[in-house]
C-alpha positions as CSV (number, residue, x, y, z in Angstrom):
1,M,-2.8,36.1,-8.1
2,G,-4.9,34.9,-11.0
3,N,-8.5,33.6,-11.0
4,C,-8.9,29.9,-11.4
5,M,-9.2,28.4,-14.9
6,I,-11.1,25.4,-16.2
7,G,-10.0,24.2,-19.7
8,F,-12.6,22.6,-21.9
9,P,-12.8,21.1,-24.6
10,N,-9.5,19.0,-25.1
11,R,-9.1,19.2,-29.0
12,I,-6.3,16.6,-29.2
13,D,-8.4,13.9,-30.3
14,S,-9.4,15.5,-33.6
15,A,-6.1,16.8,-34.3
16,T,-3.8,15.5,-37.1
17,L,-0.2,15.0,-35.9
18,S,2.9,15.0,-37.4
19,G,6.7,15.3,-36.9
20,G,9.5,14.0,-34.7
21,S,10.5,10.4,-34.6
22,W,8.3,7.9,-32.5
23,S,8.4,4.1,-31.8
24,A,6.5,2.0,-33.8
25,T,4.9,0.0,-31.1
26,L,4.5,3.1,-28.8
27,P,3.7,5.4,-31.5
28,R,3.0,9.4,-31.7
29,A,-0.7,8.7,-31.9
30,N,-1.0,7.2,-28.3
31,I,-1.1,11.1,-27.0
32,Q,-4.7,10.8,-28.5
33,N,-5.7,7.8,-25.9
34,K,-7.2,8.8,-22.9
35,V,-5.6,6.0,-20.8
36,L,-2.6,7.7,-19.6
37,G,-0.3,4.7,-18.9
38,K,-0.7,4.3,-23.0
39,V,2.2,6.5,-23.7
40,A,4.0,7.6,-26.9
41,R,7.8,7.2,-26.9
42,S,10.4,8.9,-29.2
43,S,12.8,6.9,-30.7
44,D,15.7,8.5,-29.0
45,A,16.5,11.6,-27.2
46,A,17.6,13.7,-30.0
47,L,15.9,16.9,-30.3
48,A,14.7,16.2,-33.7
49,S,13.0,12.8,-32.5
50,T,11.1,14.5,-29.4
51,K,8.9,17.0,-31.2
52,F,5.6,16.9,-32.9
53,D,2.9,19.3,-34.8
54,M,-1.0,19.3,-34.3
55,D,-3.2,20.4,-36.9
56,L,-6.3,21.2,-35.4
57,G,-8.2,21.4,-39.0
58,A,-9.2,24.8,-38.1
59,A,-8.0,28.1,-36.3
60,K,-9.3,27.3,-32.8
61,N,-9.0,29.5,-29.5
62,I,-6.3,28.1,-27.4
63,R,-5.5,28.9,-23.7
64,L,-4.0,25.8,-22.0
65,I,-1.8,23.3,-23.4
66,S,-0.4,20.3,-21.2
67,V,1.9,17.4,-21.5
68,I,0.8,14.9,-19.0
69,N,2.4,11.7,-17.4
70,H,5.8,12.4,-19.0
71,N,9.3,11.0,-18.4
72,C,11.2,14.4,-18.8
73,S,14.1,14.8,-16.9
74,L,14.5,17.6,-14.1
75,A,17.1,19.4,-16.6
76,S,14.7,19.2,-19.6
77,L,13.1,22.2,-21.3
78,I,9.9,22.7,-23.5
79,R,9.0,25.1,-26.1
80,I,5.6,25.5,-27.5
81,R,4.3,27.5,-30.6
82,G,1.3,28.1,-32.4
83,A,1.1,29.5,-36.1
84,S,-1.4,30.2,-38.7
85,D,0.6,27.9,-41.4
86,S,2.0,24.5,-41.1
87,G,5.5,25.7,-41.9
88,F,5.2,28.0,-38.7
89,T,6.6,31.0,-40.8
90,A,3.6,33.0,-39.3
91,V,3.9,32.4,-35.5
92,L,1.1,33.6,-33.4
93,Y,2.5,32.3,-29.9
94,D,6.0,31.3,-29.0
95,S,6.4,30.3,-25.2
96,G,10.2,30.1,-25.6
97,W,12.1,27.4,-24.0
98,V,11.0,27.2,-20.3
99,D,11.6,24.4,-17.5
100,V,9.3,21.5,-17.8
101,W,9.8,20.9,-13.9
102,A,9.8,24.5,-12.6
103,P,10.9,25.1,-8.7
104,V,8.4,24.1,-6.2
105,Y,10.0,25.0,-3.2
106,S,11.1,28.4,-1.7
107,S,14.8,28.6,-0.4
108,L,13.2,29.7,2.9
109,V,11.7,26.2,3.5
110,L,14.6,24.0,2.5
111,E,18.0,23.4,4.4
112,W,21.3,24.5,3.1
113,E,22.3,20.7,2.8
114,D,19.5,19.8,0.8
115,D,20.3,18.6,-2.7
116,N,17.7,21.0,-4.2
117,W,18.3,24.1,-2.2
118,W,19.6,25.8,-5.4
119,D,17.1,25.2,-7.7
120,G,14.0,24.4,-5.4
121,K,12.9,21.6,-7.8
122,Y,11.4,18.0,-6.9
123,T,14.3,15.6,-6.5
124,D,14.1,12.1,-8.3
125,E,13.0,10.8,-5.1
126,Q,10.4,13.5,-4.2
127,R,9.0,13.2,-7.9
128,A,8.8,9.5,-7.7
129,G,4.9,8.3,-8.2
130,Y,3.9,11.7,-9.1
131,T,1.7,12.1,-12.3
132,S,4.4,14.4,-14.0
133,T,2.3,17.4,-15.7
134,F,3.5,20.3,-17.4
135,V,1.1,23.2,-18.0
136,Q,1.2,26.4,-20.2
137,A,-1.3,29.0,-19.2
138,M,-1.2,31.8,-21.8
139,A,-2.2,35.2,-20.7
140,A,-5.5,35.3,-23.5
141,N,-6.5,33.0,-26.1
142,V,-4.6,32.5,-28.9
143,L,-6.5,31.9,-32.4
144,A,-4.3,29.5,-34.3
145,R,-4.7,26.3,-36.3
146,Y,-1.2,24.7,-36.3
147,W,0.6,23.9,-33.0
148,R,4.1,22.6,-32.1
149,I,5.4,21.2,-28.9
150,E,9.4,20.6,-28.7
151,I,11.1,18.9,-26.0
152,D,14.9,19.4,-25.2
153,D,15.7,16.4,-22.9
154,T,19.0,14.9,-24.8
155,A,20.6,13.8,-21.9
156,N,17.2,11.7,-20.3
157,A,18.7,8.4,-18.8
158,A,16.2,6.6,-20.5
159,G,17.3,7.4,-23.7
160,Y,13.7,8.7,-25.0
161,V,10.9,10.8,-24.2
162,Q,7.6,9.4,-23.6
163,I,4.2,11.3,-23.2
164,G,0.8,9.6,-22.0
165,R,-1.6,12.6,-22.8
166,V,-1.9,16.0,-24.2
167,F,-4.2,18.8,-23.6
168,I,-5.0,21.4,-26.0
169,G,-8.0,23.9,-25.6
170,S,-9.7,26.9,-24.6
171,A,-10.6,27.9,-21.0
172,W,-13.2,29.4,-18.9
173,Q,-11.7,32.0,-16.3
174,P,-14.5,32.9,-14.0
175,V,-14.5,37.0,-13.5
176,Y,-14.5,36.9,-9.6
177,G,-12.7,33.6,-9.3
178,M,-13.6,31.0,-6.8
179,D,-15.1,31.9,-3.3
180,F,-13.4,31.8,-0.1
181,G,-13.6,28.1,1.5
182,A,-12.4,26.2,-1.5
183,T,-10.2,23.1,-0.8
184,L,-7.5,21.0,-2.6
185,G,-6.7,17.7,-1.1
186,W,-5.4,14.2,-1.6
187,E,-7.7,11.4,-1.6
188,T,-6.4,7.6,-2.1
189,K,-8.5,4.2,-2.2
190,T,-5.7,2.2,-0.4
191,A,-7.1,-0.7,1.1
192,I,-6.3,-1.6,4.8
193,Q,-6.7,-4.9,6.5
194,E,-6.1,-5.5,10.3
195,A,-4.9,-8.7,11.5
196,L,-6.4,-10.2,14.6
197,G,-3.4,-9.2,16.6
198,G,-3.8,-5.4,15.3
199,A,-1.2,-5.4,12.7
200,E,-2.3,-3.6,9.5
201,Y,-1.7,-4.6,6.1
202,F,-2.0,-2.2,3.2
203,Q,-2.9,-2.4,-0.5
204,R,-1.3,0.8,-1.6
205,R,-2.8,2.7,-4.1
206,T,-2.0,5.9,-5.9
207,P,-3.2,9.1,-4.2
208,Y,-5.0,11.5,-6.5
209,R,-5.8,15.4,-6.2
210,V,-9.6,16.5,-5.6
211,A,-10.3,20.3,-5.8
212,Q,-13.7,21.5,-4.5
213,F,-14.6,25.5,-4.9
214,Q,-17.9,27.4,-5.6
215,T,-17.9,30.4,-8.1
216,N,-20.1,33.1,-6.9
217,L,-21.3,36.6,-8.3
218,M,-21.6,35.4,-11.7
219,S,-23.9,37.4,-14.1
220,I,-26.6,35.6,-16.0
221,D,-24.5,35.3,-19.0
222,E,-21.3,33.9,-17.1
223,G,-23.2,31.6,-15.0
224,L,-25.7,30.0,-17.8
225,G,-23.3,30.7,-20.8
226,N,-20.0,29.3,-19.0
227,A,-20.4,27.2,-15.9
228,F,-23.8,25.7,-16.8
229,D,-22.6,24.8,-20.3
230,I,-19.3,23.5,-19.2
231,Q,-21.2,21.2,-16.8
232,R,-23.6,19.8,-19.4
233,R,-20.7,19.5,-22.0
234,A,-18.2,17.7,-19.8
235,G,-20.5,15.7,-17.9
236,I,-18.7,13.4,-15.0
237,D,-16.8,11.5,-17.9
238,A,-14.7,14.3,-20.3
239,E,-11.6,15.7,-19.5
240,V,-10.9,19.3,-18.0
241,L,-7.7,20.8,-16.9
242,W,-7.9,22.6,-13.7
243,V,-5.8,25.5,-13.0
244,Q,-6.1,27.0,-9.6
245,D,-3.9,29.9,-10.1
246,P,-2.2,30.8,-13.5
247,A,-0.3,33.6,-12.0
248,D,1.3,31.0,-9.5
249,T,4.9,29.6,-10.8
250,L,6.2,28.2,-7.7
251,H,3.2,26.0,-6.6
252,A,1.9,25.4,-10.3
253,L,3.1,21.6,-10.5
254,R,0.6,21.3,-7.3
255,R,-2.3,22.8,-8.2
256,R,-2.7,22.1,-11.8
257,F,-4.1,18.8,-12.9
258,L,-5.9,17.0,-15.7
259,G,-9.2,15.9,-14.2
260,R,-13.0,15.3,-14.6
261,M,-16.1,16.7,-12.8
262,R,-16.6,14.1,-10.1
263,Q,-20.3,15.4,-9.9
264,L,-22.7,17.8,-11.4
265,S,-23.9,20.7,-9.4
266,P,-27.1,22.8,-9.7
267,M,-27.1,26.7,-10.6
268,L,-27.9,28.7,-7.4
269,Y,-29.7,32.1,-7.1
270,P,-28.5,33.6,-3.8
271,Y,-29.6,37.3,-4.5
272,A,-30.9,39.3,-7.3
273,N,-28.8,39.2,-10.3
274,A,-26.4,36.8,-9.0
275,H,-25.7,33.2,-10.0
276,S,-23.6,30.6,-8.3
277,T,-22.8,26.9,-8.7
278,A,-20.1,24.2,-7.3
279,F,-17.4,22.2,-8.7
280,E,-15.6,19.1,-7.5
281,I,-12.7,18.3,-9.9
282,K,-10.8,14.8,-9.4
283,E,-7.6,14.0,-11.0
284,L,-7.3,11.5,-13.8
285,L,-4.3,8.8,-13.3
């Protein structure tokens, strides 16, 4: 088990983008728009088209990279590289080709007859309505200016790859992680109307995840230099990337998401030389 991580800030908006082949009406630059539904769409599904480079302008510490609201198929692969030069000859980080959709079920909880018994991945039916999110959590910060994301999804039934948003940034990982009692749940704004006869009618809204947790046993430097400052800078409107357990691969899709802080909490001093504060992170849809 790894300590939780809060990714901030997102450096995608100030990056210079290049590479790949993207639709003129749904251009590559759409990944720099915070509206997840305003997607960037590749011209086709060829490997040469479904990639792009990000120039951060200067070398930055990067710990988390995420591709959000994508349409990648269950068989798709992704590769992320960071380099000190735009030609990627001096590579500082290489994820290798990894699954976009990782397994989310142990074979112990599936029936032999289930379509996904062998690979443990979501089926197309199960992932419908899900804000599809891929997150690459690195073992340590990588100081690099240039980054490249490549997607291998040539058999995508849509004939293209589309992406709603990208997160690329550093992360704070509390020394002692989050305290016991943390929660992760679904919330929804679905409206319900009840007829006189008792029948119920629904205006369904997409559920979203909310993580609530507290960090304790922080030193003054960690408490004020990290937790306190992140809340000040992010406020309740800026994007943060929540990773509950970077060491968890089986439930990564469930416990990692792009969100915002729904409220800001004061710094507590429960006892000598200790600092504590609470976080509530709501998923962005």
